[in-house]
C-alpha positions as CSV (number, residue, x, y, z in Angstrom):
1,X,0.0,0.0,0.0
2,X,1.0,3.6,-0.5
3,X,-0.1,6.3,1.8
4,X,0.1,10.0,2.8
5,X,-0.6,11.8,6.0
6,X,-3.9,12.3,7.6
7,X,-2.3,14.6,10.1
8,X,1.3,16.1,10.1
9,X,3.4,13.2,11.1
10,X,6.9,12.1,10.2
11,X,7.3,9.0,8.3
12,X,5.0,8.2,5.3
13,X,5.7,5.2,3.4
14,X,4.9,4.3,-0.3
15,X,5.0,1.6,-3.0
16,X,5.5,2.7,-6.6
17,X,2.8,0.4,-8.0
18,X,-0.2,2.3,-6.3
19,X,0.7,5.7,-7.5
20,X,-1.0,7.8,-10.2
21,X,1.3,8.1,-13.3
22,X,-1.0,10.9,-14.9
23,X,-3.0,13.9,-13.9
24,X,-5.5,13.5,-11.3
25,X,-8.7,14.6,-13.0
26,X,-11.1,14.6,-10.1
27,X,-11.5,13.7,-6.4
28,X,-14.5,12.3,-4.7
29,X,-15.0,12.4,-1.0
30,X,-17.1,10.7,1.4
31,X,-17.1,12.0,5.0
32,X,-19.7,10.0,6.3
33,X,-18.2,7.2,8.5
34,X,-20.6,4.5,9.8
35,X,-20.7,1.1,11.2
36,X,-21.3,-1.8,8.7
37,X,-21.7,-5.6,9.0
38,X,-18.9,-7.6,7.2
39,X,-18.9,-11.4,7.6
40,X,-21.3,-11.1,10.4
41,X,-19.4,-8.7,12.4
42,X,-19.9,-5.0,12.9
43,X,-17.1,-3.0,11.4
44,X,-16.5,0.8,11.6
45,X,-16.1,2.1,8.0
46,X,-14.1,5.4,7.8
47,X,-14.4,8.1,5.3
48,X,-13.0,7.6,2.0
49,X,-11.1,9.7,-0.6
50,X,-11.3,8.4,-4.3
51,X,-9.0,10.0,-7.0
52,X,-9.7,9.5,-10.7
53,X,-6.6,9.5,-12.9
54,X,-5.8,10.1,-16.5
55,X,-3.9,6.8,-16.3
56,X,-7.3,5.0,-16.3
57,X,-7.3,4.0,-12.6
58,X,-9.0,5.2,-9.4
59,X,-7.2,5.1,-6.1
60,X,-9.3,4.5,-2.8
61,X,-7.8,6.3,0.2
62,X,-8.8,5.6,3.8
63,X,-7.4,6.9,7.1
64,X,-5.6,4.2,8.7
65,X,-3.4,4.9,11.9
66,X,-3.7,8.6,11.1
67,X,-2.5,8.0,7.6
68,X,-4.3,8.3,4.3
69,X,-3.6,4.7,2.9
70,X,-4.5,3.3,-0.5
71,X,-6.8,0.4,0.3
72,X,-8.0,-0.4,-3.2
73,X,-7.2,0.4,-6.9
74,X,-10.3,0.3,-9.3
75,X,-9.2,-0.9,-12.8
76,X,-11.3,-1.5,-15.7
77,X,-11.4,1.7,-17.8
78,X,-9.4,1.5,-20.9
79,X,-8.6,5.1,-21.0
80,X,-8.3,8.1,-18.5
81,X,-11.0,8.5,-15.9
82,X,-12.6,11.9,-15.9
83,X,-14.8,11.9,-12.8
84,X,-15.8,9.8,-9.8
85,X,-18.9,10.3,-7.9
86,X,-19.7,8.6,-4.6
87,X,-23.3,7.7,-3.8
88,X,-25.0,9.1,-0.6
89,X,-24.8,5.6,1.2
90,X,-21.0,5.3,0.2
91,X,-21.5,1.8,-1.1
92,X,-21.8,2.8,-4.8
93,X,-19.3,4.8,-6.8
94,X,-19.7,5.8,-10.5
95,X,-16.8,6.6,-12.7
96,X,-16.7,8.3,-16.2
97,X,-14.0,7.8,-18.9
98,X,-12.6,8.9,-22.0
99,X,-13.2,5.2,-23.1
100,X,-17.0,6.4,-23.7
101,X,-18.2,4.4,-20.8
102,X,-19.5,4.8,-17.3
103,X,-18.9,2.1,-14.6
104,X,-20.8,1.5,-11.6
105,X,-18.8,0.0,-8.6
106,X,-20.6,-1.7,-5.7
107,X,-19.3,-2.9,-2.5
108,X,-19.2,-6.8,-1.9
109,X,-19.5,-8.6,1.4
110,X,-15.9,-7.9,2.1
111,X,-16.3,-4.1,1.4
112,X,-14.4,-4.0,-1.9
113,X,-15.6,-2.2,-4.8
114,X,-16.5,-4.6,-7.8
115,X,-17.8,-3.6,-11.2
116,X,-19.6,-6.3,-13.3
117,X,-20.4,-6.3,-16.9
118,X,-24.1,-5.3,-16.0
119,X,-22.7,-2.1,-14.5
120,X,-20.8,-1.0,-17.7
121,X,-22.9,1.6,-19.3
122,X,-22.4,2.0,-23.0
123,X,-24.0,4.3,-25.4
124,X,-22.1,7.5,-25.7
125,X,-20.2,8.0,-28.8
126,X,-17.3,10.1,-27.3
127,X,-15.7,10.6,-23.9
128,X,-17.9,10.8,-20.8
129,X,-17.0,13.9,-19.0
130,X,-19.1,13.8,-15.8
131,X,-22.0,12.2,-14.1
132,X,-24.5,13.0,-11.3
133,X,-26.9,10.6,-9.6
134,X,-29.9,10.5,-7.4
135,X,-29.8,9.6,-3.7
136,X,-30.5,5.8,-4.2
137,X,-28.1,5.8,-7.3
138,X,-30.8,4.2,-9.5
139,X,-30.7,7.3,-11.8
140,X,-27.6,8.7,-13.4
141,X,-27.3,11.7,-15.9
142,X,-24.1,11.5,-18.0
143,X,-22.4,14.5,-19.9
144,X,-20.4,13.4,-22.9
145,X,-18.2,15.1,-25.6
146,X,-20.7,13.7,-28.1
147,X,-22.7,16.8,-27.2
148,X,-25.5,14.7,-25.6
149,X,-26.8,14.0,-22.0
150,X,-28.1,10.5,-21.3
151,X,-30.3,9.6,-18.3
152,X,-29.7,5.9,-17.2
153,X,-32.3,4.0,-15.0
154,X,-31.4,0.9,-13.2
155,X,-34.2,-1.8,-12.7
156,X,-34.3,-2.8,-9.1
157,X,-35.3,-6.3,-9.9
158,X,-33.1,-7.1,-13.0
159,X,-30.3,-4.8,-12.1
160,X,-30.1,-3.9,-15.7
161,X,-29.3,-0.2,-16.9
162,X,-31.4,1.3,-19.7
163,X,-31.2,4.7,-21.3
164,X,-34.4,6.4,-20.5
165,X,-33.7,9.8,-22.2
166,X,-31.1,11.5,-24.6
167,X,-30.9,15.2,-24.4
168,X,-29.5,16.7,-27.5
169,X,-29.8,20.4,-27.3
170,X,-26.2,21.3,-26.9
171,X,-24.1,22.0,-29.9
172,X,-20.9,21.4,-28.2
173,X,-19.3,19.0,-25.8
174,X,-21.3,18.7,-22.4
175,X,-18.9,19.0,-19.5
176,X,-20.9,19.6,-16.4
177,X,-24.2,18.3,-14.8
178,X,-26.1,18.9,-11.6
179,X,-29.5,17.7,-10.4
180,X,-31.6,19.9,-8.3
181,X,-32.1,18.7,-4.6
182,X,-35.7,17.4,-5.6
183,X,-34.4,15.7,-8.9
184,X,-37.2,17.7,-10.8
185,X,-34.6,19.8,-12.6
186,X,-31.2,19.2,-14.3
187,X,-28.6,21.7,-15.1
188,X,-26.1,20.9,-17.9
189,X,-23.1,23.0,-19.1
190,X,-21.3,22.9,-22.4
191,X,-18.5,23.9,-24.7
192,X,-21.1,25.8,-26.7
193,X,-21.0,28.5,-23.8
194,X,-24.5,27.7,-22.5
195,X,-26.0,26.2,-19.5
196,X,-29.4,24.6,-19.9
197,X,-32.0,24.2,-17.3
198,X,-34.1,20.9,-17.9
199,X,-37.4,20.2,-16.2
200,X,-39.0,16.7,-15.7
201,X,-42.7,16.6,-16.0
202,X,-43.0,12.9,-14.8
203,X,-42.4,11.4,-18.3
204,X,-39.9,13.5,-20.4
205,X,-37.3,16.1,-19.7
206,X,-38.0,19.5,-21.5
207,X,-35.7,22.6,-21.8
208,X,-36.9,25.3,-19.4
209,X,-34.2,28.0,-19.8
210,X,-30.8,28.7,-21.2
211,X,-28.6,30.6,-19.0
212,X,-27.0,33.5,-21.0
213,X,-23.9,35.7,-20.3
214,X,-20.6,33.5,-20.6
215,X,-18.5,34.0,-23.5
216,X,-16.7,30.7,-23.6
217,X,-17.0,27.1,-22.6
218,X,-18.8,26.5,-19.3
219,X,-16.9,23.7,-17.8
220,X,-18.8,23.0,-14.6
221,X,-22.2,23.7,-12.9
222,X,-23.0,23.3,-9.2
223,X,-26.1,23.8,-7.3
224,X,-26.7,24.7,-3.7
225,X,-28.2,22.1,-1.1
226,X,-31.4,24.2,-1.0
227,X,-31.7,24.5,-4.7
228,X,-31.8,28.4,-4.7
229,X,-28.3,29.2,-5.9
230,X,-26.4,27.8,-9.2
231,X,-22.7,28.6,-9.9
232,X,-21.2,28.1,-13.4
233,X,-17.4,28.0,-14.0
234,X,-16.2,29.1,-17.5
235,X,-13.1,29.3,-19.9
236,X,-13.8,33.0,-20.2
237,X,-12.1,33.4,-16.8
238,X,-15.2,33.9,-14.8
239,X,-17.6,32.2,-12.5
240,X,-21.2,33.3,-12.3
241,X,-23.6,33.0,-9.4
242,X,-27.3,32.6,-10.4
243,X,-30.5,33.0,-8.3
244,X,-34.2,32.5,-9.0
245,X,-35.9,35.7,-9.8
246,X,-39.5,34.6,-9.5
247,X,-39.2,31.2,-8.1
248,X,-38.6,29.9,-11.6
249,X,-36.4,32.0,-13.9
250,X,-32.7,32.1,-13.1
251,X,-30.8,35.3,-13.3
252,X,-27.0,36.1,-12.9
253,X,-26.6,38.0,-9.6
254,X,-22.7,38.1,-9.5
255,X,-19.8,37.6,-11.8
256,X,-16.4,36.5,-10.2
257,X,-13.6,37.6,-12.3
258,X,-10.5,36.9,-10.1
259,X,-9.0,34.0,-12.2
260,X,-6.4,34.9,-14.8
261,X,-7.1,31.7,-16.9
262,X,-9.9,29.3,-17.4
263,X,-12.1,28.6,-14.5
264,X,-12.4,24.8,-14.5
265,X,-14.6,23.9,-11.6
266,X,-16.6,25.3,-8.8
267,X,-18.2,24.0,-5.5
268,X,-20.6,25.3,-2.8
269,X,-20.5,24.3,0.8
270,X,-23.8,22.8,1.9
271,X,-24.4,25.5,4.5
272,X,-23.6,28.2,1.8
273,X,-20.8,29.6,4.0
274,X,-18.1,28.8,1.4
275,X,-17.5,28.9,-2.4
276,X,-14.5,27.5,-4.0
277,X,-13.3,27.9,-7.7
278,X,-10.3,26.3,-9.4
279,X,-8.7,27.3,-12.7
280,X,-5.8,26.6,-15.0
281,X,-3.9,29.4,-13.4
282,X,-3.0,26.9,-10.8
283,X,-5.2,28.6,-8.0
284,X,-8.2,27.6,-5.7
285,X,-10.1,30.7,-4.7
286,X,-12.2,30.8,-1.7
287,X,-15.1,33.2,-1.3
288,X,-17.3,34.0,1.6
289,X,-20.4,36.1,1.8
290,X,-20.0,39.7,3.1
291,X,-22.6,42.4,2.8
292,X,-24.8,40.1,0.5
293,X,-22.0,39.3,-2.0
294,X,-19.4,36.7,-2.4
295,X,-16.0,38.1,-1.6
296,X,-12.6,36.4,-2.1
297,X,-11.2,35.4,1.2
298,X,-8.2,33.3,0.3
299,X,-6.1,31.9,-2.6
300,X,-4.8,28.4,-2.2
301,X,-1.8,28.3,-4.7
302,X,-0.7,25.2,-6.5
303,X,2.3,24.4,-8.9
304,X,0.2,23.1,-11.8
305,X,-3.2,23.3,-13.4
306,X,-6.2,22.3,-11.3
307,X,-8.9,20.3,-12.7
308,X,-11.7,19.8,-9.9
309,X,-12.5,20.9,-6.3
310,X,-15.0,19.5,-3.5
311,X,-16.1,21.1,-0.4
312,X,-17.2,18.7,2.3
313,X,-18.8,19.5,5.8
314,X,-16.2,18.8,8.5
315,X,-18.3,19.8,11.8
316,X,-18.1,22.8,13.8
317,X,-15.6,24.6,16.1
318,X,-15.9,27.6,18.2
319,X,-19.0,28.4,16.4
320,X,-17.5,28.2,13.0
321,X,-18.5,25.7,10.3
322,X,-15.5,23.7,9.3
323,X,-15.0,22.0,5.8
324,X,-12.6,19.8,3.9
325,X,-11.5,21.3,0.6
326,X,-10.3,18.8,-1.9
327,X,-8.5,19.8,-5.1
328,X,-7.3,17.6,-8.0
329,X,-4.3,18.6,-10.0
330,X,-2.3,17.8,-13.2
331,X,0.7,17.1,-11.1
332,X,-0.7,13.6,-10.3
333,X,-2.0,14.7,-6.9
334,X,-4.9,15.5,-5.0
335,X,-4.7,18.0,-2.0
336,X,-6.8,18.3,1.1
337,X,-7.3,21.6,2.8
338,X,-9.0,22.1,6.3
339,X,-11.2,25.2,6.4
340,X,-11.9,26.4,10.0
341,X,-14.5,29.1,9.1
342,X,-11.7,31.8,8.7
343,X,-8.9,30.3,6.6
344,X,-7.6,27.0,4.9
345,X,-4.7,25.3,6.5
346,X,-3.0,22.0,7.2
347,X,-2.5,21.0,3.6
348,X,-2.3,17.2,3.0
349,X,-1.0,16.2,-0.6
350,X,-2.1,12.7,-1.6
351,X,0.7,11.9,-4.0
352,X,4.0,10.2,-4.0
353,X,6.6,12.9,-3.5
354,X,10.3,12.1,-3.9
355,X,11.2,13.4,-0.5
356,X,9.0,10.7,1.2
357,X,10.9,8.5,3.3
358,X,10.4,4.8,2.5
359,X,9.9,2.7,5.6
360,X,8.7,-0.9,6.1
361,X,4.9,-1.6,6.7
362,X,6.0,-3.2,10.0
363,X,7.7,-0.1,11.1
364,X,4.8,2.1,10.3
365,X,2.3,-0.2,12.1
366,X,4.4,0.2,15.2
367,X,4.0,4.1,15.2
């Protein structure tokens, strides 16, 4: 196994075979530890971090003895993995790839992720950029470079996946997706500079609105947990914040223009206390609300292009909401930052740096 520090300690160890050999395109995080039954015994399952690499694999990290340890390697995609999404119950993971497929991974009786042939979703004619799913992971929306969005439904009895709908209104590659909290609306962002809001009437998805304003590709779209705020990230070097004008029509209420290059991804905290954006200018920018507007609070600098960002609740301390910020980078790493309500700190890089000391597994277990 390879590992990285969960907290600042001295001697991490690594094995070359478990490292990413190409850019980390996305990082999925589940911070919902729980007790599960394995082989008839109750076992405490820790949170997970899963990285999706351009090398075609995903690495599953779990905290063991205060280290982030690689506990599993997900292999099966034939080309780079573009995204990884963890279901609410943490037992299902969905990955998308340049090989034009999605893979649904389920934990077996041993707690190991497996993907059977039934759970390989084929139908897109080009790379699958991203996906999102409903709470039970029986409905998946996938965005593809073939300019389409597919909605897949899983039959609970046969476990077979079928394509229920294909949305074809975009004229460019579709990069981003987000379901509304009630799953009645779907937001899709595209290389055609548009973000489309789709509404589901119980049988079909219809186009409700096209969000105007961006001058270049919209790389990502994110919606708040209450469904009232949407953030789009664009190659026009801006991120836009959208709100409902009359309970139905979305309008841009603020444009964030701090990045000097493409804005690749954006993420909102569940409690709406924090907004994070990442770009190809090697920076993650953090925003908090002051006087009714999002104001830049901090810049987290990296050494290479950033591809993705997640913001995950981490509890409260001294009356402030804490969050974990996860960024994925072209330097083959993912980085975790602790946000204490005022600033981000305690950076932990999930990677294999050349200055890591190599020690035996036995020595590490004694620490």
